[in-house]
C-alpha positions in Angstrom: 0.0 0.0 0.0 1.4 3.4 -1.0 0.5 6.5 1.0 0.8 10.0 -0.4 1.5 12.7 2.1 1.4 16.5 1.5 4.6 18.2 2.2 4.1 20.7 5.0 6.6 23.2 6.1 6.9 25.1 9.4 5.6 28.3 7.7 2.3 28.4 5.9 2.2 29.4 2.2 0.8 33.0 2.2 1.3 33.9 -1.4 -2.5 34.1 -2.0 -2.8 36.4 1.0 -0.1 38.8 -0.2 -1.5 39.1 -3.7 -5.2 39.5 -2.5 -6.8 42.7 -3.9 -9.0 44.3 -1.2 -10.4 46.8 -3.7 -12.5 44.0 -5.3 -14.5 43.5 -2.1 -18.0 44.9 -1.8 -18.9 47.3 0.9 -21.5 45.9 3.3 -23.5 47.3 6.2 -23.3 45.4 9.5 -26.6 44.8 11.1 -26.9 43.5 14.6 -29.6 40.9 14.7 -29.8 39.6 18.2 -29.3 42.3 20.8 -28.9 41.6 24.5 -31.7 42.7 26.8 -31.2 45.8 28.9 -31.0 45.7 32.7 -34.5 47.1 32.9 -35.9 44.5 30.7 -34.4 41.7 32.8 -35.7 43.2 36.0 -39.2 43.6 34.4 -39.2 40.0 33.4 -38.1 38.9 36.8 -41.0 40.7 38.5 -43.6 39.4 36.0 -42.5 35.8 36.5 -42.8 35.8 40.3 
C-alpha cells in the first residue's frame, strides 16, 4: 500500500494572501440581529415571573 503525504513546512504558504486585492471586495453594512436585553428588561421579566 502506498500512502501520499502532502509536504508541509513550518511556515504556511501566504502567497495568495499577499496578492489579494482588497479593492474587489463589496462594501456591506453590518446589522446587529440579536441584541442583548437591557438591565431594565431583565428586571421587568423577573418581576412578572414571580
